[in-house]
C-alpha positions, 0 to 999 in steps of 0.5 A: 500500500505504501508503494502505491501511494508513493507512486501516486504522489510521484505521478502527481508531482510529475503532472504538476511539474509538467503543467508548470513547464507548459505555463512557463513556456507560454509565459516566455512566448511572444517576447520582444526585447528592446535594445534601442538607444534613442527616444525616437527608436524607443517609440518605434519599438513601443508601436511595434510591440503593441501591434505585435501583441494586439489581441484583437488581430485575427492573425495571431502569430506565435513567436518566441523572441524578437529583438529590436536593435538600433545603431544610431548614426548622426547624419543618416538617422538610426538603423533598426534591425528586427531579428528572431532566433533564425536571423534578421527579419527586417532592417529599416532606417529611422529619421528624426521626426515625431514620436507618433510617426515613429509609433505608426512606423513601428505598427507598419513594421509589425504588420510586415513581420507578422506576414513574414513569420506567417509565410515562414510557418507555412513554408515549414508546414509544407516542408514537413509533408510526409508525402514529399521527398527531401529533394522534391522541394529543392 
């Protein structure tokens, strides 16, 4: 009887840990890291992150981590790179302007990045088709 209750307790602990791991995985999805330096680029990142995490959007794209990097230039504005774990998704140049304009540009960049991530997910789904050989799509 002791071994049965011990096994039951171990199963409960395992299921609890499995549930915690799933909750942790959901908590760390759709993370956007802001490595911007100027206020204008920060407003761009704010508009980008608001648009990427928009709940009302029907194209809810799941991603793990996106990074917004800025390299400021005195003459030509700031170079912004949006990257994920596979590489650069988008690179644009921001020129000084209003903060609302930067947030609007961030929202437009988010729409483009969502489309790019959706296309990547569709490509991955096509590549995993068991009926296709490895050399048929190359």
